[in-house]
N, C-alpha and C positions, 0 to 999 in steps of 0.2 A: 533219726533226723534232731533230735534235742542234741543230741554228742558233738553232729555237724555243725550247727550252728553255734555252741558253746565254743565249741575251736576257734570258729570264724571271730566270734565276739571276743574273747582272749588274748587271741594272736594276730589278726589281722585287722585291727580297729581303724582303718580309714586308707584311702587311696592318699597319693597327694593332694594339697587343697589347690592349686594353682597347676594349670595345665603348663607343660614344658613348653619351650622355644625348640629352633632349630639350632641354636647356639649351644655346644658343649659347655663351654665358660662360663654361660650365665646362667642355663641348668646347675652345674655345679655350687653355686653359689647359691642359687634357690634351694636347694636341697642342705644345704649348710645353714640355710635361715640369716643368710646376710643379706633381707631383702637390698639395704642402703648400697653395696657394693653392686647389685644387679641390676639396679635400677641405672645405678652410673656405666654400667658396662653397655645397657638398651642404650642410652641417650647417645653413649660415645659411637656405637654401630648404628643407629640414626644418622647422626650428626655426618658419620664418614660417605653416606650416599652411596648411591649402585643398586637400590633395595628395589622392586618392586613395591607398588605401592599395597597391596597384599600382606607384603611383608612388614612396611610399616604400621599397617595398621595393627597387626597384632603383633606387635613387639610393645608400640602404645598401651594396647588393651593389658599386657602385661604386665607392664610398669604399671599401670592401673591398679589391677587384680591384689600385687604385693600389698599396696596401701590400704586395700580395701580387707584384705585379709589381716592387717596391723589391727583397722579399727574392729574387727570381729574379735580380735584376741588382745584386746587390752585391759587386761585385770592379770595384778599379782598377784603373787603368792600372799604376801600379805592382808590383802582383800579376801582371797579365799579362808584365808585361816579365822580374820575376822568375821566373816560371815555365817561361818559353818559354829565358831564357840556355841553359841546358843543350843545346839544341837549336839555337840563332840568338844565340851568343853576341855577335854585330855586328849585332843585328836595326835595322834603320834605320827612321827616321819613316816612308819609303815605303812600304815592305812593310809593315808594320804598319796605316798608312793604307788598302792595297790590300786587304788582308783583312777589314778594317771596310765596306770601300765595297761587297763580292762579297756581305757577308751570313757569309762564310765564321768571323768573328770576331764572335760577334754582339755587339753594344754599342746601346747608346739614351743621348743625354741625358737626364739626369733633374736636376733643380734648378741647370741650368747646365754639370755634370759630365759628365765620360763615364762611365757602367757600364757593365760587359761582366757576361753570362750568367754565374751563378756556374758552368757547365761551361765557359765557353766556348772555353777552348785547349785542353782534351781534345778534345770538336767538333771542332775544328779541324784536329787529327790523324785522324780519320776520314772527313772530308766532302772535304779535301783531297790528293790526291793525292800532291803533292810534300812538304805536311809531313807525310802517314803514312809517306815512305819515309826521310825524315829522322829521324824519332823511332824507326823502326826502327834505322834506320846508327847511334842512339847505343846505343838500349838493347835491339835484337837482336831476334827474332822474337819476338812473344805467342802464346801458347799458347793456344787455346781448349778450355779444359775441357769445356765444355756440347757443344761440337761433338764431341769422341772422345770423349763418353758416347754421344751419339747413332748415334753410325757405327757401333759395336757393338751399339746395343740395335733400332735399325729396322730392319736385316735379320729379327733374331728376329720383332718385331714383324709386320711383312709376311708372313714362313713361318707364324706362330702364325694369324693370321687368315685363311690360305689354306686352311689345314688344316681349318677349321671353318666347318659350313654358312652361317654367317649373315655379320656385317661385324663382329665384336665377337671379342675373347679376350683372353688372360691376363688373367683378374682379379687383383686387388690391393686387398687391402687397407690401408686407411690410418686410421690416427689422429691427429687434427689437436690442436693445445690452441691457440689463440688467447688474446692478452692483448692490453689495451689500457688506459693506466695515462694522467690526466690529472695533468700538474705540481703540487705544493702551490701551494696559491693563486692559483692560476689561476683559481677560484672562489670567493667567499667564504663562509666556513663556515656551515653549516646549510642551504647553498641545494642544491636539488636538481640533481643531473647527469644528463643523458639521452645514453646512447650507442646506437650503431648498431653491430655487429658485425660483420665480413662473414663471411656461413654457407654453409655449401656445399649446392648446388643440383641436386635428383635431375632426371636426363635419363632420356631413353629410352632412349638407348643405351648411355653413358659413365658415367655414376655411379648407382650403385644408392642403395635407400632409406637416408636418414640417419639414425643411431640419437644423441642428445643424451646423451652419458654423465655430464657435470656441467657445473652453470654457478656462477658465483659470489656469483648475486643470486639469493632462492629464488623471485622472481616474474619472467618475463621472456614475452617475447611474441618466437614465431617467424613472419616476414610470410609470407604464402601467397604461392604460385606463380603465383598472377594479377599479381604486383608483382612488378616485371622485377630489382630489387636484392633479393637475396635475403637477409635480415639477422638476426639475435638483439638484442633492443632488452630492455634492462635501462635499471634509475635506480638512484641511491645518493646521498646526502648526502656533501658536500664536510666535511670534516675540517681545521682549520687546522695548518698545516705538515706535512699525509700528500699522498702519493700518493694518488689517490681512483683503483680499480683496476676490472677488469670484467673476466671471463675466462670460457671455454665451453669444454669438450670434446666430441669426435664423434668418430664412426666412420662410414666410409662404404667401400663396394669400387666398384672404378674399373676399368675397361675399354679396352683398346685399341680402336679405330675406323679402318678403312680400306675405301675404296672406288678400286678403279682407274679413276678418272674419263673419262677419255681413252679409255677401252675400251665408255663405257656408252652405250645406244640411247636416250636420253631421246625423252621424247614430246614434241608440241609443247605450249606452256602454254595452260591457257586462261585469258587474258585477263581475261576479264569475274569472274570469283574476285574476293573480298574478299583473299583472301592476295595474289593478282597483285597488285591494286592496291596494297594496302597497301605490301606491301614492294620496288615499283619506283619509289613514290613520292619526290618530294623532301620535306626536313624541316628546320624550322629547330632548329639553325642550322648547323649541320657537313653536313648532307644537301644540295649547292646544284646545280644542273647550271648551272653559270655558262660565262660565254663561255669563260674559261683554260680550265676541262675539258671541256666541247664539244670545243676544238680539243684537248686533248690526246688525247681517246678517239678523233677521226678518227684522230691519228697511230700509235695503239698497235692498233686493231679495223680502222680501212679497212673494207673490204667484208663482212668475215667475218660468217656470217650462223648458225653454229652456236652454239650458247648455251656448251657445254662449252668448243668453241675459242678463243671470245670469253673465259670468265671465264681460261683457260691464258695466254693474251696479255698480261692485265692482271697477272696473277701475275707473272709471268716479266718486264715488263719495271719492277714496282717492285722487283723481287730484283735487277736488274740495274742501276736508275739510283737510289735513295732509299737510301742510305746508315743503318744504325742512328747515332740519334743522342741523347744526352741531351736530354728536352722541356723546353720552359718551361711551368709548371702550364696545365692543362688551360683552366681555371677565366680565364682571361687572355686566349685564343687565340677568336678571333669565328669564325672559320670555318677549323679545322683542315686537311681537303684543301687548301684554296689554299695556304697557309702551306706544306704538305708540299711542293704543286709549285714553288713559287715559290724555297724554300728546298733544295731538292735533298737533302732530309734527312729523318731522322722515325723518333720512336720505334715500338712496338709499335702501340700504338693508331693513331696516327696514320697508320701505313702501314695499318692494319685500316680505319678509315675514309675511307682515299681508295680501296682497294679497293674499297668497298661501294658508295660513289658511285657510281665508273665501271660495276660492274656495275650497278647499278641504271637509271645512263642508258642503259644500251644492252639494259633489259629482262630483266635475270635478277635475280630476289628475292635479295635479299641483307638479312644480318643482324648486330648487332654480338652478341658473347659476348667474357667477361672474368672474370679471376678470378685464378689461382698456377701458376706450373709450379712443382713441389713433387720435382726430380729427386732425389737422392739427394747430400748435398754443394753442393746448388744449388738455390737457391730464391727466386723473384722475383715480383714484379707482372707479371701478362701479358695480351695483350687477343690477340683474333684475330677471325675472321669467320665464318659460315655462309652458303651461298646454296642454292636449291630448285632441284629439278630434277624434273617429271612422272616418277610410278612409282617415284622414291628418296627421295623427302622431302628438310629438310635432312643436308648437308654439311657437314661442319668443313672448313674452308680458313684457312691461316696464313700470310699476305702477309710477315711478317717471319721466321721462318724459313724460307720457302723453300725453295729447292732444297739440298738437303743435300752436301757433299764425300764422296760414297760412289760411288765408281770401279766400273763392270762390275756395278751394282746398280740398276738405271734403278727397279723401284718403289721401292726403299729412298730411294732418289737425291728421288724427286716426294714422298713420303710425305706431306706437310703439301698439298698438292693436292690434298684429298678425305679428311685421316686425321688423328686427334686421339691421342696416346698417353696408357695411362692415370693418368701424372701430373701435368695438368692437374685443377686444382680450377676446377671450374665454379660462381661466386657471382653472375653478372648473364644478362641475356639479351636485353639493351636496353641503351640510355646513355639519361641525363638523362630518368628515369621519376622517380614519386613513392615515396616509404617507409611503410611501416607498421609503427608511427605514422608520419602524417605530422609530417614536420617543421618548424618556425618558423620559424628563422633562414636566414638564405642558407646554402646546402651550401660547405663547404669545398674540394669536386671536384663540380664542376657536371655533369661528363658521367661519368665511371666512379665505381665502387663496391669499393672493395679493401682500403683500409686501416683506412677505419671513417668515423663521422659523430659528433661533439659539441656538446653546446650546453646552456645553460642559458637561466632568462627573461633575464638581461641579456645574451646574443646569441651570436653560435657560436664554438667552439672552433679557430681554424685548427690547422694541424698543429704548428704551431714549440709549440704548448701541451701536446702529447701525444706519447705513443709507442707505440709496436706491435711484437707480435713475435709469430713463427709455429713452431709447433714440432713434428716431424712424426716418425711412429714406423711404421716398416713392417714388418707381419705377413707378406706372402707377396707 
């Protein structure tokens, strides 16, 4: 397996970052890195008319994706050398080129120039063992405050759940205040700004009924739970020279949930059920049973037949082989699991999609879940997964948090294989779903929904045109 993955890593370090169009001339310019020319050709083709609405929409999205890639790859070689200088004062051209060729220092040619991913240098320190050691030699060891918090919290969480008759414990009441602010004059004065803000999603075990305390607008729509992305929708007219602000405050009670999966006596799946067929199927564009994935699955799972053990092997492999790294914008990636395998890196959502795809390929129903983690003094966007076992239902699994460094307490160490703590804010129960009310223009985030979505009748407002903020109060 090591030889196979090394080959993939060093020789096939990434697919095309933007999906192709159905027009060869445009595709050729994209492949050559001539993004300006590609956008020009897209605009000309749309203006020529005669295209169905779906084709126009896809071309508009493709044009937007090129701009997003340019924003992601916004570092030049001078910046890279300057940032690496404290760690590699005599950095040679050969070393820089080697990192580029391996994909460990992510770079692509855009408009004839080398452009590096905005976090390429810091990702290098995460995915390259020698570079990581060199950084620690210069800066000293880095303390992981979140890991330290979990080392104290998880043993207590397991103990509390074991003391209860069910699989949940430790109710915690949280009040969140979420604010989304559109930059002044991003939208012409008088035009209506449409905003979807992430909203807590009630869950059967982990997140109780949600109470809306207040909203900045008197009229709002909270999406039905039938929709996978849970949002509160608001509208407001833009005013010249002013921020356009949307805000809500809500309260809910959340619980720690945990099962010792490796001790479960699971029943055989009903492979004829709609649930089984749906959640073990491929799905465009990020759950694909590619030859690359099939080969990796064989290496990880082998002849194992027990579904819990198969999921455990996949979970452990991701923890041991896919280090966390800052990700490209998901909308620019046509097949996230393949990217994750080839590049041997991924953030929480990339690892979750890889885990879900490998589980589904191995006949284990699996699905996406995401939102935020809201630990005291440590908050961020976060994605994880759920897997299904007959007789037990859906069970949370976090391939990114994976095994924790908690010696001599195996249940706490393996907590995230079958557990989720009360500090998880659930927003989404699937990826790439529809919004309610429907969004008209292409989404800023085509996979996840954690920051929000904003548009006006003139088009989508991308992340660089607005800001967001999460504030949390803890009551118990």
